[in-house]
All heavy atoms as TSV, in Angstrom:
chain	resi	resn	atom	element	x	y	z
A	1	MET	N	N	-25.834	16.889	34.213
A	1	MET	CA	C	-24.709	16.836	33.351
A	1	MET	C	C	-24.051	15.494	33.541
A	1	MET	O	O	-23.849	15.020	34.662
A	1	MET	CB	C	-23.705	17.989	33.706
A	1	MET	CG	C	-22.377	17.877	32.998
A	1	MET	SD	S	-21.297	19.271	33.469
A	1	MET	CE	C	-20.417	19.423	31.967
A	2	GLN	N	N	-23.672	14.860	32.407
A	2	GLN	CA	C	-22.972	13.593	32.528
A	2	GLN	C	C	-21.477	13.821	32.299
A	2	GLN	O	O	-21.071	14.599	31.418
A	2	GLN	CB	C	-23.481	12.575	31.481
A	2	GLN	CG	C	-24.836	12.030	31.863
A	2	GLN	CD	C	-24.916	10.567	31.409
A	2	GLN	OE1	O	-24.323	10.222	30.433
A	2	GLN	NE2	N	-25.724	9.792	32.113
A	3	VAL	N	N	-20.644	13.177	33.107
A	3	VAL	CA	C	-19.222	13.238	32.994
A	3	VAL	C	C	-18.639	11.827	33.061
A	3	VAL	O	O	-19.294	10.885	33.556
A	3	VAL	CB	C	-18.594	14.104	34.154
A	3	VAL	CG1	C	-19.018	15.534	34.013
A	3	VAL	CG2	C	-18.952	13.557	35.488
A	4	ILE	N	N	-17.469	11.661	32.506
A	4	ILE	CA	C	-16.714	10.389	32.572
A	4	ILE	C	C	-15.703	10.552	33.706
A	4	ILE	O	O	-14.868	11.447	33.660
A	4	ILE	CB	C	-16.031	10.035	31.256
A	4	ILE	CG1	C	-17.002	10.047	30.099
A	4	ILE	CG2	C	-15.245	8.752	31.405
A	4	ILE	CD1	C	-18.020	8.949	30.178
A	5	LEU	N	N	-15.797	9.691	34.714
A	5	LEU	CA	C	-14.914	9.846	35.886
A	5	LEU	C	C	-13.481	9.383	35.600
A	5	LEU	O	O	-13.260	8.355	34.998
A	5	LEU	CB	C	-15.464	9.017	37.031
A	5	LEU	CG	C	-16.869	9.428	37.518
A	5	LEU	CD1	C	-17.343	8.496	38.630
A	5	LEU	CD2	C	-16.881	10.841	37.988
A	6	ASN	N	N	-12.529	10.203	36.029
A	6	ASN	CA	C	-11.089	9.873	35.922
A	6	ASN	C	C	-10.560	9.318	37.269
A	6	ASN	O	O	-9.549	8.653	37.272
A	6	ASN	CB	C	-10.280	11.131	35.547
A	6	ASN	CG	C	-10.642	11.619	34.144
A	6	ASN	OD1	O	-11.132	10.874	33.320
A	6	ASN	ND2	N	-10.435	12.921	33.942
A	7	LYS	N	N	-11.251	9.680	38.374
A	7	LYS	CA	C	-10.869	9.259	39.691
A	7	LYS	C	C	-12.194	8.880	40.408
A	7	LYS	O	O	-13.238	9.360	40.089
A	7	LYS	CB	C	-10.157	10.381	40.449
A	7	LYS	CG	C	-8.872	10.801	39.824
A	7	LYS	CD	C	-8.224	11.880	40.661
A	7	LYS	CE	C	-6.872	12.295	40.005
A	7	LYS	NZ	N	-6.234	13.318	40.758
A	8	PRO	N	N	-12.098	8.043	41.471
A	8	PRO	CA	C	-13.291	7.745	42.220
A	8	PRO	C	C	-13.835	8.995	42.897
A	8	PRO	O	O	-13.110	9.808	43.428
A	8	PRO	CB	C	-12.844	6.709	43.274
A	8	PRO	CG	C	-11.471	6.306	42.900
A	8	PRO	CD	C	-10.936	7.307	41.963
A	9	ILE	N	N	-15.138	9.178	42.853
A	9	ILE	CA	C	-15.765	10.365	43.385
A	9	ILE	C	C	-16.804	9.931	44.465
A	9	ILE	O	O	-17.632	9.039	44.224
A	9	ILE	CB	C	-16.528	11.162	42.299
A	9	ILE	CG1	C	-15.569	11.556	41.156
A	9	ILE	CG2	C	-17.192	12.377	42.839
A	9	ILE	CD1	C	-14.479	12.493	41.546
A	10	TYR	N	N	-16.766	10.619	45.612
A	10	TYR	CA	C	-17.738	10.415	46.665
A	10	TYR	C	C	-18.522	11.697	46.805
A	10	TYR	O	O	-17.969	12.733	47.040
A	10	TYR	CB	C	-17.118	10.039	47.986
A	10	TYR	CG	C	-16.405	8.700	47.895
A	10	TYR	CD1	C	-15.059	8.606	47.603
A	10	TYR	CD2	C	-17.106	7.511	48.067
A	10	TYR	CE1	C	-14.428	7.379	47.516
A	10	TYR	CE2	C	-16.504	6.284	47.986
A	10	TYR	CZ	C	-15.143	6.225	47.697
A	10	TYR	OH	O	-14.531	5.009	47.579
A	11	LEU	N	N	-19.824	11.605	46.628
A	11	LEU	CA	C	-20.700	12.791	46.724
A	11	LEU	C	C	-21.765	12.526	47.751
A	11	LEU	O	O	-22.549	11.573	47.600
A	11	LEU	CB	C	-21.333	13.079	45.334
A	11	LEU	CG	C	-22.211	14.318	45.229
A	11	LEU	CD1	C	-21.382	15.548	45.472
A	11	LEU	CD2	C	-22.824	14.399	43.802
A	12	GLY	N	N	-21.790	13.320	48.767
A	12	GLY	CA	C	-22.766	13.124	49.856
A	12	GLY	C	C	-22.573	11.831	50.650
A	12	GLY	O	O	-23.487	11.202	51.161
A	13	GLY	N	N	-21.317	11.388	50.710
A	13	GLY	CA	C	-21.007	10.169	51.461
A	13	GLY	C	C	-21.276	8.863	50.713
A	13	GLY	O	O	-21.089	7.812	51.266
A	14	THR	N	N	-21.640	8.965	49.455
A	14	THR	CA	C	-21.881	7.764	48.664
A	14	THR	C	C	-21.001	7.796	47.415
A	14	THR	O	O	-20.651	8.850	46.885
A	14	THR	CB	C	-23.344	7.653	48.191
A	14	THR	OG1	O	-23.693	8.784	47.423
A	14	THR	CG2	C	-24.265	7.573	49.392
A	15	ASP	N	N	-20.658	6.612	46.943
A	15	ASP	CA	C	-19.818	6.483	45.769
A	15	ASP	C	C	-20.660	6.820	44.557
A	15	ASP	O	O	-21.706	6.191	44.318
A	15	ASP	CB	C	-19.261	5.045	45.698
A	15	ASP	CG	C	-18.269	4.889	44.588
A	15	ASP	OD1	O	-17.777	5.877	44.036
A	15	ASP	OD2	O	-17.967	3.735	44.258
A	16	VAL	N	N	-20.229	7.785	43.745
A	16	VAL	CA	C	-21.004	8.203	42.585
A	16	VAL	C	C	-20.864	7.210	41.425
A	16	VAL	O	O	-21.803	6.907	40.746
A	16	VAL	CB	C	-20.578	9.631	42.176
A	16	VAL	CG1	C	-21.265	10.042	40.838
A	16	VAL	CG2	C	-20.882	10.621	43.206
A	17	GLY	N	N	-19.667	6.695	41.219
A	17	GLY	CA	C	-19.439	5.765	40.114
A	17	GLY	C	C	-18.057	5.280	40.069
A	17	GLY	O	O	-17.212	5.668	40.870
A	18	ARG	N	N	-17.804	4.422	39.090
A	18	ARG	CA	C	-16.460	3.848	38.958
A	18	ARG	C	C	-15.668	4.635	37.907
A	18	ARG	O	O	-16.246	5.288	37.032
A	18	ARG	CB	C	-16.536	2.374	38.505
A	18	ARG	CG	C	-17.181	1.526	39.612
A	18	ARG	CD	C	-17.124	0.088	39.239
A	18	ARG	NE	N	-17.810	-0.142	37.962
A	18	ARG	CZ	C	-17.943	-1.297	37.386
A	18	ARG	NH1	N	-17.447	-2.364	37.984
A	18	ARG	NH2	N	-18.567	-1.435	36.257
A	19	VAL	N	N	-14.358	4.525	37.986
A	19	VAL	CA	C	-13.484	5.235	37.052
A	19	VAL	C	C	-13.725	4.741	35.630
A	19	VAL	O	O	-13.853	3.537	35.411
A	19	VAL	CB	C	-11.982	5.031	37.448
A	19	VAL	CG1	C	-11.065	5.630	36.418
A	19	VAL	CG2	C	-11.739	5.599	38.825
A	20	GLY	N	N	-13.838	5.646	34.695
A	20	GLY	CA	C	-14.066	5.309	33.289
A	20	GLY	C	C	-15.528	5.152	32.922
A	20	GLY	O	O	-15.858	4.942	31.775
A	21	HIS	N	N	-16.435	5.287	33.882
A	21	HIS	CA	C	-17.860	5.142	33.629
A	21	HIS	C	C	-18.532	6.516	33.772
A	21	HIS	O	O	-18.048	7.402	34.482
A	21	HIS	CB	C	-18.509	4.172	34.657
A	21	HIS	CG	C	-18.092	2.753	34.387
A	21	HIS	ND1	N	-16.913	2.248	34.841
A	21	HIS	CD2	C	-18.730	1.776	33.726
A	21	HIS	CE1	C	-16.796	0.976	34.488
A	21	HIS	NE2	N	-17.908	0.685	33.817
A	22	PRO	N	N	-19.637	6.715	33.035
A	22	PRO	CA	C	-20.341	7.998	33.130
A	22	PRO	C	C	-21.038	8.147	34.459
A	22	PRO	O	O	-21.514	7.171	35.070
A	22	PRO	CB	C	-21.312	7.938	31.992
A	22	PRO	CG	C	-21.522	6.493	31.686
A	22	PRO	CD	C	-20.230	5.839	32.055
A	23	ALA	N	N	-21.151	9.359	34.933
A	23	ALA	CA	C	-21.845	9.687	36.176
A	23	ALA	C	C	-22.685	10.963	35.940
A	23	ALA	O	O	-22.259	11.810	35.157
A	23	ALA	CB	C	-20.893	9.869	37.346
A	24	THR	N	N	-23.829	11.062	36.562
A	24	THR	CA	C	-24.664	12.234	36.430
A	24	THR	C	C	-24.546	13.076	37.661
A	24	THR	O	O	-24.733	12.640	38.774
A	24	THR	CB	C	-26.147	11.806	36.269
A	24	THR	OG1	O	-26.245	10.932	35.112
A	24	THR	CG2	C	-27.017	13.012	36.040
A	25	VAL	N	N	-24.100	14.358	37.441
A	25	VAL	CA	C	-23.957	15.319	38.495
A	25	VAL	C	C	-24.605	16.629	38.055
A	25	VAL	O	O	-24.890	16.780	36.859
A	25	VAL	CB	C	-22.476	15.553	38.881
A	25	VAL	CG1	C	-21.856	14.280	39.464
A	25	VAL	CG2	C	-21.663	15.955	37.716
A	26	ASP	N	N	-24.794	17.554	38.973
A	26	ASP	CA	C	-25.360	18.834	38.502
A	26	ASP	C	C	-24.356	19.637	37.754
A	26	ASP	O	O	-23.123	19.321	37.736
A	26	ASP	CB	C	-25.950	19.639	39.710
A	26	ASP	CG	C	-24.884	20.049	40.735
A	26	ASP	OD1	O	-23.703	20.111	40.359
A	26	ASP	OD2	O	-25.262	20.304	41.875
A	27	GLU	N	N	-24.798	20.630	37.029
A	27	GLU	CA	C	-23.950	21.360	36.068
A	27	GLU	C	C	-22.735	22.023	36.759
A	27	GLU	O	O	-21.606	21.843	36.231
A	27	GLU	CB	C	-24.781	22.460	35.411
A	27	GLU	CG	C	-24.102	23.200	34.283
A	27	GLU	CD	C	-24.005	22.369	33.031
A	27	GLU	OE1	O	-24.833	21.492	32.817
A	27	GLU	OE2	O	-23.129	22.694	32.218
A	28	MET	N	N	-22.904	22.661	37.878
A	28	MET	CA	C	-21.786	23.329	38.552
A	28	MET	C	C	-20.772	22.319	39.078
A	28	MET	O	O	-19.585	22.516	38.889
A	28	MET	CB	C	-22.299	24.178	39.737
A	28	MET	CG	C	-21.217	25.057	40.301
A	28	MET	SD	S	-21.716	26.057	41.742
A	28	MET	CE	C	-23.246	26.769	41.299
A	29	ARG	N	N	-21.242	21.235	39.651
A	29	ARG	CA	C	-20.350	20.217	40.168
A	29	ARG	C	C	-19.583	19.528	39.010
A	29	ARG	O	O	-18.361	19.249	39.099
A	29	ARG	CB	C	-21.171	19.156	40.960
A	29	ARG	CG	C	-20.356	18.016	41.474
A	29	ARG	CD	C	-19.480	18.421	42.630
A	29	ARG	NE	N	-18.875	17.259	43.210
A	29	ARG	CZ	C	-17.849	17.230	43.997
A	29	ARG	NH1	N	-17.302	18.377	44.368
A	29	ARG	NH2	N	-17.356	16.179	44.520
A	30	GLY	N	N	-20.274	19.293	37.915
A	30	GLY	CA	C	-19.594	18.729	36.743
A	30	GLY	C	C	-18.497	19.543	36.166
A	30	GLY	O	O	-17.389	19.068	35.877
A	31	ARG	N	N	-18.741	20.854	36.082
A	31	ARG	CA	C	-17.719	21.772	35.606
A	31	ARG	C	C	-16.529	21.848	36.554
A	31	ARG	O	O	-15.370	21.912	36.127
A	31	ARG	CB	C	-18.282	23.144	35.393
A	31	ARG	CG	C	-19.252	23.260	34.262
A	31	ARG	CD	C	-19.821	24.661	34.072
A	31	ARG	NE	N	-20.864	24.721	33.117
A	31	ARG	CZ	C	-20.662	24.903	31.814
A	31	ARG	NH1	N	-19.430	25.059	31.364
A	31	ARG	NH2	N	-21.669	24.936	31.008
A	32	GLU	N	N	-16.813	21.754	37.868
A	32	GLU	CA	C	-15.746	21.797	38.861
A	32	GLU	C	C	-14.879	20.530	38.742
A	32	GLU	O	O	-13.683	20.566	38.825
A	32	GLU	CB	C	-16.373	21.880	40.263
A	32	GLU	CG	C	-15.361	21.905	41.372
A	32	GLU	CD	C	-16.015	21.905	42.745
A	32	GLU	OE1	O	-17.249	21.843	42.826
A	32	GLU	OE2	O	-15.284	21.944	43.751
A	33	LEU	N	N	-15.565	19.363	38.578
A	33	LEU	CA	C	-14.828	18.104	38.478
A	33	LEU	C	C	-13.936	18.071	37.263
A	33	LEU	O	O	-12.801	17.615	37.276
A	33	LEU	CB	C	-15.791	16.939	38.482
A	33	LEU	CG	C	-16.545	16.660	39.741
A	33	LEU	CD1	C	-17.585	15.566	39.488
A	33	LEU	CD2	C	-15.579	16.229	40.879
A	34	ILE	N	N	-14.433	18.629	36.134
A	34	ILE	CA	C	-13.678	18.654	34.887
A	34	ILE	C	C	-12.496	19.600	35.038
A	34	ILE	O	O	-11.371	19.274	34.658
A	34	ILE	CB	C	-14.559	19.092	33.710
A	34	ILE	CG1	C	-15.584	17.984	33.392
A	34	ILE	CG2	C	-13.726	19.399	32.474
A	34	ILE	CD1	C	-16.644	18.358	32.427
A	35	LYS	N	N	-12.702	20.760	35.675
A	35	LYS	CA	C	-11.646	21.743	35.885
A	35	LYS	C	C	-10.519	21.156	36.754
A	35	LYS	O	O	-9.346	21.390	36.481
A	35	LYS	CB	C	-12.223	22.991	36.513
A	35	LYS	CG	C	-11.238	24.098	36.724
A	35	LYS	CD	C	-11.905	25.354	37.304
A	35	LYS	CE	C	-10.904	26.456	37.515
A	35	LYS	NZ	N	-11.540	27.647	38.136
A	36	LYS	N	N	-10.893	20.395	37.770
A	36	LYS	CA	C	-9.884	19.811	38.695
A	36	LYS	C	C	-9.264	18.575	38.167
A	36	LYS	O	O	-8.268	18.047	38.722
A	36	LYS	CB	C	-10.496	19.526	40.028
A	36	LYS	CG	C	-10.879	20.768	40.834
A	36	LYS	CD	C	-11.392	20.443	42.185
A	36	LYS	CE	C	-11.653	21.684	42.982
A	36	LYS	NZ	N	-12.092	21.340	44.380
A	37	GLY	N	N	-9.785	18.014	37.086
A	37	GLY	CA	C	-9.204	16.819	36.480
A	37	GLY	C	C	-9.762	15.510	37.004
A	37	GLY	O	O	-9.249	14.448	36.687
A	38	TYR	N	N	-10.790	15.596	37.861
A	38	TYR	CA	C	-11.420	14.397	38.381
A	38	TYR	C	C	-12.317	13.695	37.381
A	38	TYR	O	O	-12.684	12.548	37.532
A	38	TYR	CB	C	-12.184	14.692	39.644
A	38	TYR	CG	C	-11.318	15.121	40.802
A	38	TYR	CD1	C	-11.411	16.408	41.334
A	38	TYR	CD2	C	-10.461	14.227	41.409
A	38	TYR	CE1	C	-10.630	16.784	42.397
A	38	TYR	CE2	C	-9.663	14.562	42.468
A	38	TYR	CZ	C	-9.756	15.867	42.984
A	38	TYR	OH	O	-8.947	16.208	44.007
A	39	ALA	N	N	-12.751	14.450	36.338
A	39	ALA	CA	C	-13.681	13.894	35.365
A	39	ALA	C	C	-13.419	14.581	34.013
A	39	ALA	O	O	-12.684	15.560	33.965
A	39	ALA	CB	C	-15.130	14.149	35.791
A	40	SER	N	N	-13.940	13.986	32.984
A	40	SER	CA	C	-13.846	14.598	31.659
A	40	SER	C	C	-15.199	14.613	31.007
A	40	SER	O	O	-16.073	13.800	31.351
A	40	SER	CB	C	-12.823	13.822	30.785
A	40	SER	OG	O	-13.247	12.472	30.669
A	41	ALA	N	N	-15.360	15.539	30.100
A	41	ALA	CA	C	-16.669	15.644	29.367
A	41	ALA	C	C	-16.803	14.526	28.390
A	41	ALA	O	O	-15.829	14.247	27.659
A	41	ALA	CB	C	-16.782	16.994	28.718
A	42	PRO	N	N	-17.956	13.857	28.285
A	42	PRO	CA	C	-18.118	12.812	27.296
A	42	PRO	C	C	-18.210	13.414	25.899
A	42	PRO	O	O	-18.665	14.529	25.691
A	42	PRO	CB	C	-19.435	12.140	27.726
A	42	PRO	CG	C	-20.182	13.180	28.437
A	42	PRO	CD	C	-19.124	14.044	29.131
A	43	GLN	N	N	-17.725	12.688	24.935
A	43	GLN	CA	C	-17.793	13.111	23.535
A	43	GLN	C	C	-19.165	12.757	22.986
A	43	GLN	O	O	-19.437	11.559	22.758
A	43	GLN	CB	C	-16.704	12.497	22.727
A	43	GLN	CG	C	-15.292	12.892	23.172
A	43	GLN	CD	C	-15.044	14.353	23.058
A	43	GLN	OE1	O	-15.526	15.000	22.109
A	43	GLN	NE2	N	-14.287	14.965	23.962
A	44	ALA	N	N	-19.994	13.733	22.756
A	44	ALA	CA	C	-21.327	13.463	22.240
A	44	ALA	C	C	-21.258	13.251	20.736
A	44	ALA	O	O	-20.480	13.928	20.077
A	44	ALA	CB	C	-22.292	14.600	22.580
A	45	GLU	N	N	-22.090	12.394	20.204
A	45	GLU	CA	C	-22.073	12.135	18.772
A	45	GLU	C	C	-22.525	13.363	18.013
A	45	GLU	O	O	-22.132	13.601	16.899
A	45	GLU	CB	C	-22.969	10.960	18.454
A	45	GLU	CG	C	-22.391	9.641	18.901
A	45	GLU	CD	C	-23.278	8.464	18.522
A	45	GLU	OE1	O	-24.029	8.598	17.510
A	45	GLU	OE2	O	-23.219	7.440	19.201
A	46	SER	N	N	-23.442	14.153	18.596
A	46	SER	CA	C	-23.947	15.347	17.907
A	46	SER	C	C	-22.888	16.410	17.768
A	46	SER	O	O	-22.963	17.254	16.898
A	46	SER	CB	C	-25.149	15.905	18.628
A	46	SER	OG	O	-24.786	16.308	19.941
A	47	GLN	N	N	-21.873	16.409	18.618
A	47	GLN	CA	C	-20.836	17.402	18.535
A	47	GLN	C	C	-19.710	17.067	17.526
A	47	GLN	O	O	-19.004	17.933	17.101
A	47	GLN	CB	C	-20.148	17.595	19.923
A	47	GLN	CG	C	-21.118	18.200	20.963
A	47	GLN	CD	C	-20.461	18.308	22.291
A	47	GLN	OE1	O	-19.351	17.814	22.509
A	47	GLN	NE2	N	-21.123	18.954	23.255
A	48	THR	N	N	-19.587	15.844	17.158
A	48	THR	CA	C	-18.555	15.433	16.158
A	48	THR	C	C	-19.084	15.764	14.784
A	48	THR	O	O	-20.247	15.493	14.461
A	48	THR	CB	C	-18.234	13.935	16.302
A	48	THR	OG1	O	-19.391	13.186	16.086
A	48	THR	CG2	C	-17.647	13.632	17.659
A	49	PRO	N	N	-18.220	16.295	13.957
A	49	PRO	CA	C	-18.677	16.587	12.599
A	49	PRO	C	C	-18.862	15.346	11.810
A	49	PRO	O	O	-18.186	14.335	12.040
A	49	PRO	CB	C	-17.497	17.414	12.024
A	49	PRO	CG	C	-16.306	17.039	12.828
A	49	PRO	CD	C	-16.829	16.724	14.187
A	50	PRO	N	N	-19.829	15.346	10.896
A	50	PRO	CA	C	-20.064	14.152	10.104
A	50	PRO	C	C	-18.863	13.899	9.197
A	50	PRO	O	O	-18.185	14.810	8.797
A	50	PRO	CB	C	-21.297	14.483	9.286
A	50	PRO	CG	C	-21.354	15.960	9.253
A	50	PRO	CD	C	-20.717	16.426	10.564
A	51	PRO	N	N	-18.591	12.600	8.899
A	51	PRO	CA	C	-17.446	12.319	8.038
A	51	PRO	C	C	-17.694	12.864	6.642
A	51	PRO	O	O	-18.832	12.942	6.187
A	51	PRO	CB	C	-17.384	10.793	8.007
A	51	PRO	CG	C	-18.737	10.355	8.397
A	51	PRO	CD	C	-19.290	11.430	9.300
A	52	PRO	N	N	-16.632	13.226	5.971
A	52	PRO	CA	C	-16.828	13.788	4.607
A	52	PRO	C	C	-17.357	12.670	3.679
A	52	PRO	O	O	-17.050	11.506	3.869
A	52	PRO	CB	C	-15.435	14.219	4.166
A	52	PRO	CG	C	-14.492	13.441	5.042
A	52	PRO	CD	C	-15.239	13.176	6.328
A	53	PRO	N	N	-18.156	13.095	2.711
A	53	PRO	CA	C	-18.665	12.076	1.798
A	53	PRO	C	C	-17.571	11.434	0.985
A	53	PRO	O	O	-16.611	12.102	0.549
A	53	PRO	CB	C	-19.639	12.826	0.889
A	53	PRO	CG	C	-19.216	14.260	1.027
A	53	PRO	CD	C	-18.612	14.399	2.366
A	54	GLU	N	N	-17.662	10.132	0.819
A	54	GLU	CA	C	-16.615	9.430	0.068
A	54	GLU	C	C	-16.879	9.559	-1.420
A	54	GLU	O	O	-18.015	9.301	-1.872
A	54	GLU	CB	C	-16.604	7.933	0.485
A	54	GLU	CG	C	-16.164	7.740	1.895
A	54	GLU	CD	C	-16.112	6.274	2.232
A	54	GLU	OE1	O	-16.012	5.453	1.335
A	54	GLU	OE2	O	-16.159	5.977	3.428
A	55	ASN	N	N	-15.911	9.972	-2.110
A	55	ASN	CA	C	-16.042	10.167	-3.598
A	55	ASN	C	C	-15.475	8.936	-4.253
A	55	ASN	O	O	-14.269	8.784	-4.326
A	55	ASN	CB	C	-15.322	11.488	-4.006
A	55	ASN	CG	C	-15.667	11.867	-5.409
A	55	ASN	OD1	O	-16.415	11.159	-6.073
A	55	ASN	ND2	N	-15.123	12.976	-5.867
A	56	THR	N	N	-16.328	8.078	-4.706
A	56	THR	CA	C	-15.834	6.832	-5.281
A	56	THR	C	C	-15.361	7.010	-6.727
A	56	THR	O	O	-14.621	6.213	-7.252
A	56	THR	CB	C	-16.954	5.747	-5.278
A	56	THR	OG1	O	-18.092	6.268	-5.931
A	56	THR	CG2	C	-17.298	5.402	-3.837
A	57	THR	N	N	-15.861	8.076	-7.369
A	57	THR	CA	C	-15.431	8.313	-8.734
A	57	THR	C	C	-14.463	9.513	-8.718
A	57	THR	O	O	-14.725	10.495	-8.070
A	57	THR	CB	C	-16.602	8.633	-9.670
A	57	THR	OG1	O	-17.278	9.797	-9.168
A	57	THR	CG2	C	-17.540	7.470	-9.713
A	58	THR	N	N	-13.373	9.311	-9.396
A	58	THR	CA	C	-12.409	10.451	-9.502
A	58	THR	C	C	-12.552	11.129	-10.822
A	58	THR	O	O	-12.812	10.499	-11.834
A	58	THR	CB	C	-10.971	9.918	-9.366
A	58	THR	OG1	O	-10.723	8.937	-10.356
A	58	THR	CG2	C	-10.776	9.306	-7.967
A	59	PRO	N	N	-12.399	12.420	-10.827
A	59	PRO	CA	C	-12.561	13.132	-12.116
A	59	PRO	C	C	-11.416	12.756	-13.063
A	59	PRO	O	O	-10.307	12.461	-12.631
A	59	PRO	CB	C	-12.504	14.621	-11.719
A	59	PRO	CG	C	-11.854	14.637	-10.400
A	59	PRO	CD	C	-12.134	13.313	-9.740
A	60	PRO	N	N	-11.637	12.742	-14.358
A	60	PRO	CA	C	-10.593	12.417	-15.264
A	60	PRO	C	C	-9.465	13.439	-15.219
A	60	PRO	O	O	-9.724	14.624	-15.032
A	60	PRO	CB	C	-11.249	12.348	-16.647
A	60	PRO	CG	C	-12.485	13.176	-16.464
A	60	PRO	CD	C	-12.876	13.071	-15.039
A	61	LYS	N	N	-8.209	12.979	-15.376
A	61	LYS	CA	C	-7.087	13.890	-15.312
A	61	LYS	C	C	-7.015	14.638	-16.661
A	61	LYS	O	O	-7.254	14.080	-17.742
A	61	LYS	CB	C	-5.816	13.144	-15.063
A	61	LYS	CG	C	-5.787	12.559	-13.656
A	61	LYS	CD	C	-4.446	11.888	-13.392
A	61	LYS	CE	C	-4.424	11.319	-11.986
A	61	LYS	NZ	N	-3.199	10.701	-11.672
A	62	ALA	N	N	-6.631	15.872	-16.595
A	62	ALA	CA	C	-6.446	16.669	-17.816
A	62	ALA	C	C	-5.210	16.214	-18.519
A	62	ALA	O	O	-4.184	15.988	-17.909
A	62	ALA	CB	C	-6.380	18.145	-17.482
A	63	THR	N	N	-5.277	16.043	-19.817
A	63	THR	CA	C	-4.091	15.637	-20.597
A	63	THR	C	C	-3.797	16.767	-21.581
A	63	THR	O	O	-4.676	17.441	-22.134
A	63	THR	CB	C	-4.393	14.330	-21.377
A	63	THR	OG1	O	-5.496	14.549	-22.210
A	63	THR	CG2	C	-4.653	13.191	-20.380
A	64	LYS	N	N	-2.511	16.915	-21.846
A	64	LYS	CA	C	-2.088	17.933	-22.768
A	64	LYS	C	C	-2.052	17.300	-24.163
A	64	LYS	O	O	-1.695	16.132	-24.312
A	64	LYS	CB	C	-0.666	18.444	-22.440
A	64	LYS	CG	C	-0.641	19.244	-21.134
A	64	LYS	CD	C	0.744	19.738	-20.926
A	64	LYS	CE	C	0.867	20.546	-19.609
A	64	LYS	NZ	N	2.212	21.011	-19.374
A	65	PRO	N	N	-2.416	18.051	-25.175
A	65	PRO	CA	C	-2.281	17.526	-26.520
A	65	PRO	C	C	-0.788	17.365	-26.846
A	65	PRO	O	O	0.027	18.044	-26.291
A	65	PRO	CB	C	-2.941	18.578	-27.405
A	65	PRO	CG	C	-2.988	19.854	-26.574
A	65	PRO	CD	C	-2.963	19.392	-25.165
A	66	PRO	N	N	-0.486	16.407	-27.706
A	66	PRO	CA	C	0.955	16.201	-28.050
A	66	PRO	C	C	1.541	17.482	-28.675
A	66	PRO	O	O	0.942	18.180	-29.432
A	66	PRO	CB	C	0.914	15.033	-29.033
A	66	PRO	CG	C	-0.506	14.799	-29.393
A	66	PRO	CD	C	-1.340	15.546	-28.424
A	67	ALA	N	N	2.787	17.734	-28.316
A	67	ALA	CA	C	3.459	18.923	-28.850
A	67	ALA	C	C	3.794	18.773	-30.318
A	67	ALA	O	O	4.190	17.690	-30.744
A	67	ALA	CB	C	4.764	19.177	-28.073
A	68	LYS	N	N	3.594	19.818	-31.077
A	68	LYS	CA	C	3.911	19.786	-32.518
A	68	LYS	C	C	5.375	20.154	-32.725
A	68	LYS	O	O	5.935	21.035	-32.083
A	68	LYS	CB	C	3.010	20.792	-33.279
A	68	LYS	CG	C	1.529	20.452	-33.186
A	68	LYS	CD	C	0.731	21.441	-33.984
A	68	LYS	CE	C	-0.719	21.117	-33.903
A	68	LYS	NZ	N	-1.567	22.078	-34.582
A	69	LYS	N	N	6.004	19.425	-33.625
A	69	LYS	CA	C	7.420	19.712	-33.913
A	69	LYS	C	C	7.583	20.501	-35.165
A	69	LYS	O	O	6.930	20.505	-36.099
A	69	LYS	CB	C	8.196	18.418	-34.036
A	69	LYS	CG	C	8.301	17.744	-32.688
A	69	LYS	CD	C	9.189	16.514	-32.820
A	69	LYS	CE	C	9.347	15.851	-31.485
A	69	LYS	NZ	N	10.187	14.771	-31.532
């Protein structure tokens, strides 16, 4: 599991990574770090919804016929 570090993390006596950079940890450790606030889950591109299609042409506005007097 990849996480973005919010605080310096030492795992097994070694520095895992720097703050703001991704680090690879096992699934359980990653969830624990996120829960405690030491790391955050990265935003994957596949999880973000695609942007709505841009509509360059606008439909014509409906007009009322002139009122009869």
